[in-house]
N, CA, C and O atoms as CSV, one atom per row, in Angstrom:
chain,resi,resn,atom,element,x,y,z
A,1,MET,N,N,1.929,-9.819,-17.790
A,1,MET,CA,C,0.952,-9.113,-16.835
A,1,MET,C,C,1.544,-8.354,-15.865
A,1,MET,O,O,2.463,-8.838,-15.204
A,2,ASN,N,N,1.112,-7.106,-15.654
A,2,ASN,CA,C,1.570,-6.311,-14.523
A,2,ASN,C,C,0.864,-6.535,-13.299
A,2,ASN,O,O,-0.308,-6.889,-13.176
A,3,GLN,N,N,1.907,-6.230,-12.195
A,3,GLN,CA,C,1.498,-6.725,-11.024
A,3,GLN,C,C,1.454,-5.532,-10.257
A,3,GLN,O,O,2.478,-4.851,-10.206
A,4,TYR,N,N,0.106,-5.053,-9.457
A,4,TYR,CA,C,-0.494,-3.966,-9.045
A,4,TYR,C,C,-0.626,-4.351,-7.620
A,4,TYR,O,O,-1.461,-5.092,-7.102
A,5,ILE,N,N,0.400,-3.678,-7.068
A,5,ILE,CA,C,0.427,-3.559,-5.614
A,5,ILE,C,C,0.170,-2.396,-4.865
A,5,ILE,O,O,0.829,-1.393,-5.138
A,6,PHE,N,N,-0.689,-2.350,-3.951
A,6,PHE,CA,C,-0.823,-1.128,-3.194
A,6,PHE,C,C,-0.656,-1.304,-1.441
A,6,PHE,O,O,-0.957,-2.272,-0.742
A,7,ARG,N,N,-0.121,-0.113,-1.089
A,7,ARG,CA,C,0.099,0.097,0.521
A,7,ARG,C,C,-0.440,0.970,1.177
A,7,ARG,O,O,-0.203,2.158,0.963
A,8,GLY,N,N,-1.357,0.517,2.199
A,8,GLY,CA,C,-1.936,1.608,3.313
A,8,GLY,C,C,-1.576,1.379,4.628
A,8,GLY,O,O,-1.078,0.321,5.014
A,9,TYR,N,N,-1.875,2.592,5.518
A,9,TYR,CA,C,-1.449,2.253,6.811
A,9,TYR,C,C,-2.270,2.134,7.507
A,9,TYR,O,O,-2.953,3.157,7.563
A,10,GLN,N,N,-2.790,0.914,8.478
A,10,GLN,CA,C,-3.717,0.569,9.345
A,10,GLN,C,C,-3.379,0.988,10.629
A,10,GLN,O,O,-2.718,0.162,11.258
A,11,PRO,N,N,-3.753,2.485,11.450
A,11,PRO,CA,C,-3.468,2.806,12.480
A,11,PRO,C,C,-3.642,1.723,13.837
A,11,PRO,O,O,-2.835,1.599,14.759
A,12,GLU,N,N,-4.789,1.079,13.680
A,12,GLU,CA,C,-5.009,0.119,15.033
A,12,GLU,C,C,-4.126,-0.954,15.178
A,12,GLU,O,O,-3.851,-1.570,16.208
A,13,LEU,N,N,-3.703,-1.117,14.023
A,13,LEU,CA,C,-2.627,-2.661,13.883
A,13,LEU,C,C,-1.489,-1.970,13.967
A,13,LEU,O,O,-0.555,-2.674,14.354
A,14,LYS,N,N,-1.135,-0.542,13.691
A,14,LYS,CA,C,0.238,0.014,13.527
A,14,LYS,C,C,1.099,-0.532,12.403
A,14,LYS,O,O,2.303,-0.698,12.596
A,15,LYS,N,N,0.490,-0.841,11.141
A,15,LYS,CA,C,1.393,-1.515,10.552
A,15,LYS,C,C,0.852,-1.079,8.986
A,15,LYS,O,O,-0.238,-0.549,8.771
A,16,TRP,N,N,1.718,-1.374,8.095
A,16,TRP,CA,C,1.583,-1.179,6.611
A,16,TRP,C,C,0.938,-2.541,6.344
A,16,TRP,O,O,1.266,-3.608,6.862
A,17,ILE,N,N,-0.008,-2.333,5.474
A,17,ILE,CA,C,-0.847,-3.460,4.645
A,17,ILE,C,C,-0.594,-3.338,3.402
A,17,ILE,O,O,-0.588,-2.213,2.901
A,18,PHE,N,N,-0.343,-4.423,2.676
A,18,PHE,CA,C,0.023,-4.644,1.408
A,18,PHE,C,C,-0.947,-5.471,0.490
A,18,PHE,O,O,-1.408,-6.482,1.021
A,19,GLY,N,N,-1.278,-5.245,-0.617
A,19,GLY,CA,C,-2.421,-5.985,-1.402
A,19,GLY,C,C,-3.068,-5.186,-2.336
A,19,GLY,O,O,-2.514,-4.206,-2.836
A,20,ASP,N,N,-4.163,-5.519,-2.600
A,20,ASP,CA,C,-5.121,-4.915,-3.781
A,20,ASP,C,C,-5.909,-3.949,-3.297
A,20,ASP,O,O,-6.341,-4.053,-2.149
A,21,LEU,N,N,-6.217,-2.871,-4.078
A,21,LEU,CA,C,-6.928,-1.658,-3.198
A,21,LEU,C,C,-8.437,-1.483,-3.756
A,21,LEU,O,O,-8.762,-1.344,-4.935
A,22,ILE,N,N,-9.100,-1.516,-2.858
A,22,ILE,CA,C,-10.812,-1.041,-3.134
A,22,ILE,C,C,-11.084,0.115,-2.414
A,22,ILE,O,O,-10.743,0.250,-1.239
A,23,HIS,N,N,-11.734,1.030,-3.112
A,23,HIS,CA,C,-12.451,2.452,-2.819
A,23,HIS,C,C,-13.748,2.249,-2.166
A,23,HIS,O,O,-14.383,1.230,-2.438
A,24,THR,N,N,-14.164,3.021,-1.419
A,24,THR,CA,C,-15.271,2.597,-0.858
A,24,THR,C,C,-16.258,4.061,-1.063
A,24,THR,O,O,-15.687,5.150,-1.104
A,25,PRO,N,N,-17.630,3.977,-1.172
A,25,PRO,CA,C,-18.358,5.053,-1.524
A,25,PRO,C,C,-18.383,6.325,-0.671
A,25,PRO,O,O,-18.778,7.463,-0.922
A,26,ASN,N,N,-17.874,5.808,0.343
A,26,ASN,CA,C,-17.745,7.098,1.364
A,26,ASN,C,C,-16.461,7.624,1.149
A,26,ASN,O,O,-16.206,8.534,1.938
A,27,GLY,N,N,-15.607,7.374,0.388
A,27,GLY,CA,C,-14.409,7.930,0.103
A,27,GLY,C,C,-13.133,7.314,1.194
A,27,GLY,O,O,-12.060,7.888,1.384
A,28,GLY,N,N,-13.497,6.215,1.733
A,28,GLY,CA,C,-12.785,5.640,2.658
A,28,GLY,C,C,-11.771,4.312,1.370
A,28,GLY,O,O,-12.060,4.160,0.183
A,29,ALA,N,N,-10.691,3.610,2.090
A,29,ALA,CA,C,-10.165,2.787,1.395
A,29,ALA,C,C,-9.678,1.290,2.127
A,29,ALA,O,O,-9.252,1.295,3.282
A,30,SER,N,N,-9.775,0.156,1.417
A,30,SER,CA,C,-9.563,-0.837,2.153
A,30,SER,C,C,-8.471,-1.594,1.191
A,30,SER,O,O,-8.469,-1.499,-0.036
A,31,ILE,N,N,-7.720,-2.217,1.821
A,31,ILE,CA,C,-6.452,-3.273,1.148
A,31,ILE,C,C,-7.276,-4.597,1.317
A,31,ILE,O,O,-8.026,-4.763,2.279
A,32,ILE,N,N,-7.102,-5.493,0.368
A,32,ILE,CA,C,-7.568,-6.725,0.231
A,32,ILE,C,C,-6.111,-7.719,0.138
A,32,ILE,O,O,-5.260,-7.610,-0.745
A,33,THR,N,N,-6.085,-8.527,1.087
A,33,THR,CA,C,-4.912,-9.306,1.414
A,33,THR,C,C,-5.123,-10.987,1.237
A,33,THR,O,O,-6.131,-11.463,1.759
A,34,TYR,N,N,-4.297,-11.790,0.595
A,34,TYR,CA,C,-4.610,-13.121,0.669
A,34,TYR,C,C,-3.557,-13.826,1.172
A,34,TYR,O,O,-2.420,-13.445,0.896
A,35,LYS,N,N,-3.742,-14.877,1.927
A,35,LYS,CA,C,-3.022,-15.746,2.775
A,35,LYS,C,C,-3.793,-17.035,2.860
A,35,LYS,O,O,-4.967,-17.202,3.191
A,36,ASN,N,N,-2.822,-17.969,2.467
A,36,ASN,CA,C,-3.269,-19.407,2.855
A,36,ASN,C,C,-4.876,-19.695,1.886
A,36,ASN,O,O,-5.593,-20.607,2.296
A,37,ASN,N,N,-5.326,-18.907,0.681
A,37,ASN,CA,C,-6.478,-18.929,0.190
A,37,ASN,C,C,-7.463,-18.440,1.234
A,37,ASN,O,O,-8.522,-19.001,1.511
A,38,PHE,N,N,-7.054,-17.477,1.706
A,38,PHE,CA,C,-7.985,-16.817,2.443
A,38,PHE,C,C,-7.845,-15.009,2.213
A,38,PHE,O,O,-6.827,-14.333,2.358
A,39,GLU,N,N,-9.293,-14.521,1.795
A,39,GLU,CA,C,-9.082,-13.358,1.723
A,39,GLU,C,C,-9.580,-12.136,2.941
A,39,GLU,O,O,-10.658,-12.161,3.535
A,40,ASP,N,N,-8.775,-11.367,3.071
A,40,ASP,CA,C,-8.959,-10.608,4.117
A,40,ASP,C,C,-9.298,-9.090,3.665
A,40,ASP,O,O,-8.589,-8.731,2.724
A,41,ARG,N,N,-10.017,-8.330,4.019
A,41,ARG,CA,C,-10.031,-7.064,3.831
A,41,ARG,C,C,-10.257,-5.677,5.164
A,41,ARG,O,O,-11.147,-5.392,5.966
A,42,ILE,N,N,-8.964,-5.135,4.819
A,42,ILE,CA,C,-8.574,-4.118,5.954
A,42,ILE,C,C,-8.554,-2.962,5.650
A,42,ILE,O,O,-7.733,-2.580,4.816
A,43,VAL,N,N,-9.514,-2.016,6.280
A,43,VAL,CA,C,-9.699,-0.885,6.014
A,43,VAL,C,C,-8.457,0.100,6.587
A,43,VAL,O,O,-8.172,0.132,7.784
A,44,VAL,N,N,-7.834,0.812,5.675
A,44,VAL,CA,C,-6.627,2.074,5.853
A,44,VAL,C,C,-7.152,3.027,5.710
A,44,VAL,O,O,-8.258,3.320,5.256
A,45,LYS,N,N,-5.843,3.914,6.356
A,45,LYS,CA,C,-6.312,5.540,6.041
A,45,LYS,C,C,-6.030,5.834,4.672
A,45,LYS,O,O,-4.895,5.713,4.210
A,46,PRO,N,N,-6.989,6.206,4.020
A,46,PRO,CA,C,-7.089,6.776,2.548
A,46,PRO,C,C,-5.881,7.533,2.107
A,46,PRO,O,O,-5.249,7.239,1.093
A,47,GLU,N,N,-5.554,8.619,2.989
A,47,GLU,CA,C,-4.469,9.425,2.791
A,47,GLU,C,C,-3.191,8.859,2.572
A,47,GLU,O,O,-2.389,9.581,1.980
A,48,THR,N,N,-2.776,7.604,2.952
A,48,THR,CA,C,-1.629,6.687,3.186
A,48,THR,C,C,-1.525,5.970,1.882
A,48,THR,O,O,-0.454,5.419,1.627
A,49,VAL,N,N,-2.415,5.914,1.105
A,49,VAL,CA,C,-2.348,4.676,0.054
A,49,VAL,C,C,-1.586,5.021,-0.991
A,49,VAL,O,O,-1.732,6.152,-1.456
A,50,GLY,N,N,-0.587,4.084,-1.589
A,50,GLY,CA,C,0.197,4.313,-2.720
A,50,GLY,C,C,0.182,3.163,-3.349
A,50,GLY,O,O,-0.301,2.135,-2.873
A,51,GLN,N,N,0.700,3.259,-4.441
A,51,GLN,CA,C,0.954,2.160,-5.695
A,51,GLN,C,C,2.208,1.835,-5.772
A,51,GLN,O,O,2.978,2.795,-5.746
A,52,PHE,N,N,2.848,0.409,-5.891
A,52,PHE,CA,C,3.816,0.071,-5.906
A,52,PHE,C,C,4.507,0.764,-7.318
A,52,PHE,O,O,3.920,0.616,-8.390
A,53,THR,N,N,5.704,1.476,-7.247
A,53,THR,CA,C,6.242,2.085,-8.681
A,53,THR,C,C,6.901,1.044,-9.517
A,53,THR,O,O,7.287,1.443,-10.615
A,54,GLY,N,N,7.132,-0.331,-9.199
A,54,GLY,CA,C,7.884,-1.175,-9.794
A,54,GLY,C,C,9.538,-1.370,-9.306
A,54,GLY,O,O,10.162,-2.426,-9.414
A,55,GLY,N,N,10.041,-0.165,-8.781
A,55,GLY,CA,C,11.391,0.156,-8.525
A,55,GLY,C,C,11.325,-0.233,-7.049
A,55,GLY,O,O,10.340,-0.069,-6.330
A,56,HIS,N,N,12.757,-0.892,-6.600
A,56,HIS,CA,C,13.366,-0.897,-5.777
A,56,HIS,C,C,14.571,0.046,-4.865
A,56,HIS,O,O,15.220,0.759,-5.631
A,57,ASP,N,N,14.918,0.160,-3.632
A,57,ASP,CA,C,15.737,1.020,-3.217
A,57,ASP,C,C,17.082,0.229,-3.440
A,57,ASP,O,O,17.058,-0.787,-4.135
A,58,LYS,N,N,18.010,0.577,-2.986
A,58,LYS,CA,C,19.595,-0.163,-3.185
A,58,LYS,C,C,19.447,-1.136,-1.930
A,58,LYS,O,O,20.432,-1.863,-1.802
A,59,ASN,N,N,18.491,-1.314,-1.016
A,59,ASN,CA,C,18.558,-2.469,-0.298
A,59,ASN,C,C,17.124,-3.460,-0.569
A,59,ASN,O,O,16.578,-4.116,0.318
A,60,GLY,N,N,16.709,-3.395,-1.891
A,60,GLY,CA,C,15.781,-4.087,-2.320
A,60,GLY,C,C,14.347,-3.866,-1.714
A,60,GLY,O,O,13.431,-4.613,-2.056
A,61,VAL,N,N,14.134,-2.780,-0.760
A,61,VAL,CA,C,12.647,-2.431,-0.693
A,61,VAL,C,C,12.005,-2.012,-1.598
A,61,VAL,O,O,12.573,-1.211,-2.341
A,62,MET,N,N,10.646,-2.370,-1.873
A,62,MET,CA,C,10.029,-1.865,-2.656
A,62,MET,C,C,9.403,-0.518,-2.499
A,62,MET,O,O,8.820,-0.210,-1.459
A,63,ILE,N,N,9.555,0.564,-3.868
A,63,ILE,CA,C,9.168,2.034,-3.486
A,63,ILE,C,C,7.782,2.347,-4.143
A,63,ILE,O,O,7.384,2.098,-5.281
A,64,PHE,N,N,7.184,2.948,-3.123
A,64,PHE,CA,C,5.614,3.167,-3.688
A,64,PHE,C,C,5.472,4.593,-3.782
A,64,PHE,O,O,6.291,5.385,-3.316
A,65,GLU,N,N,4.180,4.981,-4.531
A,65,GLU,CA,C,4.156,6.399,-4.588
A,65,GLU,C,C,4.084,7.074,-3.129
A,65,GLU,O,O,3.676,6.421,-2.167
A,66,GLY,N,N,4.447,8.241,-3.026
A,66,GLY,CA,C,4.299,9.056,-1.977
A,66,GLY,C,C,5.567,8.912,-0.911
A,66,GLY,O,O,5.659,9.693,0.036
A,67,ASP,N,N,6.577,7.810,-1.146
A,67,ASP,CA,C,7.630,7.582,-0.418
A,67,ASP,C,C,8.807,8.813,-0.436
A,67,ASP,O,O,8.874,9.483,-1.467
A,68,ILE,N,N,9.302,8.979,0.162
A,68,ILE,CA,C,10.492,10.066,0.655
A,68,ILE,C,C,11.859,9.632,0.011
A,68,ILE,O,O,12.056,8.423,0.130
A,69,ASP,N,N,12.508,10.084,-0.417
A,69,ASP,CA,C,13.741,9.790,-0.818
A,69,ASP,C,C,14.620,10.571,0.478
A,69,ASP,O,O,14.044,11.339,1.249
A,70,LYS,N,N,16.085,10.254,0.587
A,70,LYS,CA,C,16.973,10.763,1.721
A,70,LYS,C,C,16.936,12.478,1.209
A,70,LYS,O,O,16.956,13.297,2.128
A,71,SER,N,N,16.885,12.972,-0.125
A,71,SER,CA,C,17.133,14.202,-0.384
A,71,SER,C,C,15.523,14.872,0.052
A,71,SER,O,O,15.397,16.062,-0.234
A,72,GLY,N,N,14.570,14.340,0.571
A,72,GLY,CA,C,13.418,15.060,0.836
A,72,GLY,C,C,12.424,15.068,-0.251
A,72,GLY,O,O,11.305,15.542,-0.049
A,73,LEU,N,N,12.765,14.566,-1.407
A,73,LEU,CA,C,11.707,14.627,-2.740
A,73,LEU,C,C,10.710,13.135,-2.546
A,73,LEU,O,O,11.080,11.994,-2.271
A,74,VAL,N,N,9.545,13.592,-2.770
A,74,VAL,CA,C,8.606,12.679,-2.998
A,74,VAL,C,C,8.572,11.826,-4.236
A,74,VAL,O,O,8.430,12.335,-5.347
A,75,VAL,N,N,8.692,10.616,-4.064
A,75,VAL,CA,C,8.591,9.709,-5.332
A,75,VAL,C,C,7.135,9.859,-6.051
A,75,VAL,O,O,6.879,9.214,-7.068
């Protein structure tokens, strides 16, 4: 089974949130995170949402859609 991971930026927390994606009827987006059997729904900026590509960079960091490589190309 493929693992679908999304990332979105939460400006008030000033950090990236990782987890499952939920689209809201008004065009917004939330990321659902799970920790210690607790589900947390965090609203993120929709334009920052990207899906994990399945790849990692040379340092082992996950690559998401919309990431920019050193050459300036968008993944």
